[in-house]
C-alpha positions as CSV (number, residue, x, y, z in Angstrom):
1,X,-20.5,-11.4,-27.8
2,X,-19.7,-8.4,-25.6
3,X,-16.7,-8.2,-23.4
4,X,-19.0,-8.2,-20.4
5,X,-20.4,-11.6,-21.4
6,X,-16.9,-12.9,-21.9
7,X,-15.8,-11.8,-18.5
8,X,-16.0,-13.3,-15.0
9,X,-17.9,-11.2,-12.5
10,X,-16.8,-11.6,-8.9
11,X,-20.0,-10.4,-7.2
12,X,-20.8,-10.0,-3.5
13,X,-22.6,-7.8,-1.1
14,X,-21.5,-4.4,-2.4
15,X,-19.2,-3.6,-5.3
16,X,-18.3,-6.3,-7.8
17,X,-15.1,-7.0,-9.9
18,X,-15.0,-7.9,-13.5
19,X,-12.2,-10.1,-14.8
20,X,-11.6,-11.1,-18.5
21,X,-9.2,-11.9,-21.2
22,X,-10.2,-9.0,-23.4
23,X,-9.3,-5.3,-22.8
24,X,-13.0,-4.4,-23.1
25,X,-13.5,-5.5,-19.5
26,X,-11.8,-2.3,-18.4
27,X,-14.5,-0.1,-19.9
28,X,-17.0,-1.3,-17.4
29,X,-15.3,0.4,-14.5
30,X,-17.6,3.4,-14.8
31,X,-20.6,1.2,-14.0
32,X,-22.0,2.0,-10.5
33,X,-21.5,-1.4,-8.9
34,X,-18.1,-2.2,-10.4
35,X,-14.9,-1.2,-8.5
36,X,-12.3,-3.1,-10.6
37,X,-11.9,-4.2,-14.2
38,X,-9.0,-6.7,-14.6
39,X,-7.7,-7.5,-18.1
40,X,-6.0,-10.9,-17.7
41,X,-3.7,-10.7,-20.7
42,X,-0.6,-12.8,-21.5
43,X,2.9,-11.5,-21.3
44,X,4.4,-10.0,-24.4
45,X,7.7,-11.6,-25.2
46,X,9.4,-8.5,-26.7
47,X,8.4,-6.5,-23.7
48,X,9.6,-9.2,-21.3
49,X,13.0,-9.2,-23.0
50,X,13.3,-5.4,-22.8
51,X,12.2,-4.9,-19.2
52,X,14.5,-7.7,-18.0
53,X,17.4,-5.3,-18.6
54,X,16.2,-2.9,-15.9
55,X,18.0,-2.7,-12.5
56,X,16.2,-2.0,-9.3
57,X,17.8,1.5,-9.2
58,X,16.8,2.5,-12.8
59,X,13.3,3.9,-12.1
60,X,13.1,5.0,-8.4
61,X,9.4,5.9,-8.4
62,X,9.5,8.6,-11.1
63,X,6.3,10.5,-11.9
64,X,4.9,13.2,-14.1
65,X,1.7,14.8,-15.1
66,X,0.6,13.7,-18.6
67,X,-2.2,13.7,-21.1
68,X,-3.4,11.6,-24.0
69,X,-1.7,14.0,-26.4
70,X,1.7,14.2,-24.6
71,X,2.0,10.7,-23.1
72,X,4.8,9.4,-25.4
73,X,6.9,12.5,-24.9
74,X,6.4,12.6,-21.2
75,X,7.3,8.9,-20.6
76,X,10.3,9.2,-22.9
77,X,11.4,12.2,-20.9
78,X,11.0,10.3,-17.6
79,X,13.2,7.5,-18.9
80,X,15.8,9.8,-20.4
81,X,16.0,11.6,-17.1
82,X,17.1,8.2,-15.6
83,X,19.7,7.6,-18.3
84,X,17.5,5.1,-20.2
85,X,17.6,5.3,-23.9
86,X,14.1,4.9,-25.4
87,X,15.5,3.1,-28.4
88,X,16.2,0.1,-26.1
89,X,12.5,-0.1,-25.0
90,X,10.5,0.3,-28.2
91,X,8.1,-2.6,-27.5
92,X,7.6,-1.5,-23.9
93,X,6.9,2.1,-24.9
94,X,4.4,0.9,-27.4
95,X,2.6,-1.1,-24.8
96,X,2.7,1.8,-22.3
97,X,1.1,4.0,-24.9
98,X,-1.6,1.4,-25.6
99,X,-2.5,1.3,-21.8
100,X,-2.5,5.1,-21.6
101,X,-5.0,5.2,-24.6
102,X,-7.2,2.7,-22.8
103,X,-7.1,4.7,-19.6
104,X,-7.8,8.1,-21.1
105,X,-10.6,6.5,-23.0
106,X,-12.1,5.2,-19.8
107,X,-11.5,8.2,-17.4
108,X,-12.5,10.9,-19.9
109,X,-10.2,13.3,-18.1
110,X,-7.7,15.7,-19.7
111,X,-4.7,14.8,-17.4
112,X,-3.4,12.0,-15.3
113,X,-0.3,11.2,-13.2
114,X,2.0,8.6,-14.6
115,X,4.4,6.6,-12.4
116,X,7.2,4.1,-13.2
117,X,8.9,2.2,-10.4
118,X,11.5,-0.5,-10.1
119,X,12.0,-1.7,-6.6
120,X,13.2,-4.6,-4.4
121,X,11.5,-3.2,-1.3
122,X,7.9,-3.6,0.0
123,X,5.5,-0.8,-0.9
124,X,2.3,-0.3,1.1
125,X,1.8,-3.5,3.0
126,X,-1.5,-2.5,4.7
127,X,-4.7,-3.1,2.8
128,X,-6.0,0.3,1.7
129,X,-8.2,2.2,-0.7
130,X,-6.8,4.7,-3.1
131,X,-7.8,8.4,-2.6
132,X,-8.1,8.7,-6.4
133,X,-11.0,8.5,-8.8
134,X,-9.4,5.8,-11.0
135,X,-6.1,4.1,-11.0
136,X,-4.5,1.9,-13.7
137,X,-2.0,-0.7,-12.5
138,X,0.3,-3.1,-14.4
139,X,3.2,-5.0,-13.0
140,X,5.6,-5.9,-15.7
141,X,8.1,-7.8,-13.5
142,X,7.8,-9.4,-10.1
143,X,4.8,-10.0,-7.9
144,X,1.6,-8.1,-8.7
145,X,-0.9,-6.1,-6.6
146,X,-2.9,-8.1,-4.0
147,X,-6.6,-7.4,-3.6
148,X,-9.7,-8.5,-1.6
149,X,-13.2,-9.4,-2.7
150,X,-15.9,-7.4,-1.0
151,X,-16.9,-10.4,1.1
152,X,-13.4,-10.7,2.5
153,X,-13.1,-7.1,3.7
154,X,-14.0,-5.7,7.1
155,X,-14.6,-2.2,6.0
156,X,-14.9,-0.8,9.5
157,X,-11.5,-2.3,10.4
158,X,-9.9,-0.9,7.3
159,X,-11.2,2.6,7.9
160,X,-10.3,2.5,11.6
161,X,-6.6,1.8,10.9
162,X,-6.7,-1.8,12.1
163,X,-4.0,-4.2,11.0
164,X,-4.4,-6.6,8.1
165,X,-5.3,-9.5,10.4
166,X,-8.5,-7.7,11.2
167,X,-9.2,-6.3,7.8
168,X,-9.2,-9.7,6.1
169,X,-12.2,-11.6,7.3
170,X,-11.2,-14.9,5.7
171,X,-9.0,-16.5,3.0
172,X,-6.0,-15.3,1.1
173,X,-5.9,-12.2,-1.2
174,X,-6.1,-12.5,-5.0
175,X,-3.1,-11.2,-6.9
176,X,-2.4,-9.6,-10.3
177,X,-0.1,-11.7,-12.5
178,X,2.6,-10.0,-14.5
179,X,1.2,-8.0,-17.5
180,X,-2.4,-8.1,-16.1
181,X,-4.0,-4.6,-16.3
182,X,-6.3,-3.4,-13.7
183,X,-8.3,-0.2,-13.4
184,X,-9.4,0.4,-9.8
185,X,-12.1,2.7,-8.6
186,X,-11.0,4.7,-5.6
187,X,-12.9,6.7,-2.9
188,X,-12.6,10.0,-4.8
189,X,-14.7,8.6,-7.6
190,X,-18.1,10.4,-7.5
191,X,-20.5,8.4,-5.2
192,X,-17.9,5.8,-4.3
193,X,-16.8,6.8,-0.8
194,X,-16.4,3.7,1.3
195,X,-16.6,1.4,-1.8
196,X,-13.1,1.6,-3.4
197,X,-11.2,-1.6,-4.1
198,X,-9.2,-2.7,-1.1
199,X,-5.7,-3.8,-2.1
200,X,-2.0,-3.6,-1.1
201,X,1.5,-4.0,-2.5
202,X,3.0,-7.6,-2.4
203,X,5.8,-8.5,0.0
204,X,9.0,-8.9,-1.9
205,X,11.7,-7.6,0.3
206,X,14.5,-10.1,0.7
207,X,13.2,-12.3,-2.1
208,X,15.8,-11.1,-4.6
209,X,13.1,-10.2,-7.2
210,X,12.8,-6.8,-8.9
211,X,9.2,-5.4,-9.2
212,X,8.5,-3.1,-12.2
213,X,5.2,-1.2,-11.8
214,X,3.4,1.2,-14.1
215,X,0.6,3.3,-12.7
216,X,-1.8,6.0,-14.0
217,X,-3.9,8.0,-11.6
218,X,-6.9,10.2,-12.4
């Protein structure tokens, strides 16, 4: 059975979203009517243990350009620049490498921008669309990215700069769980203007939790 058949498709008027327990769901992101593939995987115990050591100040939104060939070296360099010894994060580094291999296999581009962030603050609280072609997101600790189905979105309100109360037509947003991996199609993807996934950062400020985010942009 293919990963598509094992997936749940959230379909509405406009782009659809594919959710599944297999990483193969991510490979459908290049289909014209799909603007998110979401791999609903379980947490990895060794990685949970390693990332639980991180403090909110350890990775203050550090970024670098990377490629499939240089990813390991680039991520290790980012961590070393923050005083983090790679030997303490072997399982996490192996998982990051796996996600990068998936992403480069999907985007078929030579380079991407990698980002690691630990934070106790809110990120972008307004529902928005990325100005990228494709973005991979995985939250390893804390609350995950919130997103809207196409039926929930008032696209005109979103584009005009209206507040969230006008953008969300009904209901509550869905949310990534820790370790879930999403690849989101943005407005810069060819032929996808006005159809990118509408999403936002979760509200965590004052909650005491640390959010650890990994992102790859193409």
